[in-house]
C-alpha positions in Angstrom: 0.0 0.0 0.0 2.8 2.4 0.7 4.2 2.0 -2.8 0.8 2.8 -4.2 0.6 5.9 -2.0 4.0 7.1 -2.9 3.3 6.5 -6.6 0.1 8.5 -6.5 1.9 11.3 -4.5 4.7 11.4 -7.0 2.7 11.4 -10.2 -0.9 11.2 -9.3 -1.3 7.8 -11.0 -1.3 4.3 -9.6 1.4 2.2 -11.1 1.3 -1.5 -11.8 2.8 -3.5 -8.8 5.8 -4.7 -10.8 6.6 -1.1 -11.7 6.1 0.2 -8.1 8.7 -2.3 -6.9 11.1 -1.4 -9.6 10.8 -4.7 -11.5 10.7 -4.4 -15.3 9.7 -6.7 -18.0 11.1 -7.3 -21.5 9.0 -7.6 -24.6 10.8 -9.3 -27.6 10.8 -7.0 -30.5 12.0 -7.5 -34.0 14.8 -5.4 -35.4 13.0 -2.3 -36.7 14.5 -2.8 -40.1 12.8 -6.2 -40.3 9.5 -4.3 -40.1 10.2 -1.7 -42.6 9.5 -2.4 -46.3 11.7 -0.9 -49.0 9.8 -2.2 -52.0 6.5 -4.0 -52.7 5.8 -5.5 -56.1 3.6 -8.0 -57.8 5.9 -11.0 -58.9 3.8 -12.8 -61.4 0.0 -13.2 -61.2 0.1 -15.3 -57.9 2.8 -13.7 -55.9 3.5 -10.4 -54.0 7.1 -9.7 -53.0 8.2 -7.4 -50.2 11.8 -6.4 -49.8 12.5 -5.3 -46.2 15.1 -2.7 -45.0 17.2 -5.5 -43.5 17.7 -7.0 -47.0 15.3 -9.9 -46.6 12.7 -10.6 -49.3 9.3 -12.1 -48.5 7.3 -13.7 -51.3 3.7 -14.3 -50.5 1.1 -16.4 -52.3 -1.7 -13.7 -52.8 -4.5 -16.1 -51.9 -2.6 -17.0 -48.6 -2.5 -13.3 -47.9 -6.2 -12.9 -48.6 -6.9 -15.9 -46.3 -4.8 -14.2 -43.6 -6.9 -11.0 -43.6 -7.0 -9.7 -40.0 -10.2 -7.5 -40.4 -13.3 -7.9 -38.2 -15.2 -9.5 -41.0 -12.6 -12.3 -41.3 -11.6 -12.7 -37.7 -13.9 -12.4 -34.6 -12.7 -9.4 -32.7 -13.5 -10.9 -29.3 -12.4 -14.4 -29.6 -9.8 -14.2 -32.4 -11.7 -17.1 -34.1 -11.4 -17.1 -37.9 -14.7 -16.4 -39.6 -13.5 -16.6 -43.2 -14.4 -19.8 -45.0 -11.4 -20.8 -47.2 -13.8 -22.2 -49.8 -15.4 -18.7 -50.2 -12.2 -17.2 -51.4 -11.7 -17.9 -55.2 -8.5 -19.7 -56.2 -7.7 -16.9 -58.5 -8.2 -14.0 -56.1 -5.7 -11.2 -56.6 -4.9 -7.7 -55.4 -6.5 -5.0 -57.5 -4.9 -2.1 -55.6 -2.6 -1.8 -52.6 -2.8 1.4 -50.4 -0.4 2.6 -47.7 -2.0 3.0 -44.3 0.1 5.6 -42.5 3.7 4.4 -42.1 2.8 1.1 -40.5 0.6 -1.0 -42.8 -1.0 -1.6 -46.2 -4.6 -2.1 -47.2 -5.4 -4.3 -50.2 -8.4 -4.1 -52.5 -9.0 -7.7 -53.5 -10.7 -9.1 -56.7 -13.3 -10.9 -54.6 -14.7 -7.5 -53.5 -13.0 -7.5 -50.0 -11.2 -4.3 -49.1 -11.4 -3.8 -45.3 -8.3 -5.6 -44.1 -5.2 -3.7 -42.9 -2.0 -5.6 -43.0 0.5 -4.1 -40.5 4.1 -4.5 -41.6 5.0 -6.4 -38.5 2.2 -8.9 -39.3 3.4 -9.2 -42.9 6.9 -10.0 -41.8 5.5 -12.6 -39.3 3.6 -14.2 -42.2 6.7 -14.6 -44.3 6.6 -18.1 -45.7 10.3 -18.7 -46.2 12.1 -21.4 -44.3 14.3 -19.0 -42.3 11.3 -17.0 -41.0 9.2 -20.1 -40.3 12.1 -21.5 -38.2 12.0 -18.4 -35.9 8.3 -18.9 -35.0 
């Protein structure tokens, strides 16, 4: 209780117990360059390539990206359960347009009419299908 009172007196806000006692915690983060795209290009009709600032290139199957859409229509916001039925996404789905979202993501207009998903760069890098990236998961 004394730690709470001193924290309130010092800054007027109650601090989390592990902070009040001076204990920190660490959150694993990627190298910021791994989350910064340098180039994005269509690589044939079925692939989208992203070259990252750390030199890595991720090549995504476009249908796999569509199936990984994180929007509220495709993933339940409360449970995280996937709502999108794989069979509902055409085999020949493709990006019609790709738009930047601030400095942290892209939004893709898909040929199946879907256009509400925002793909943060960190999530795109986590979805990289190469062997090296899969081995880090």
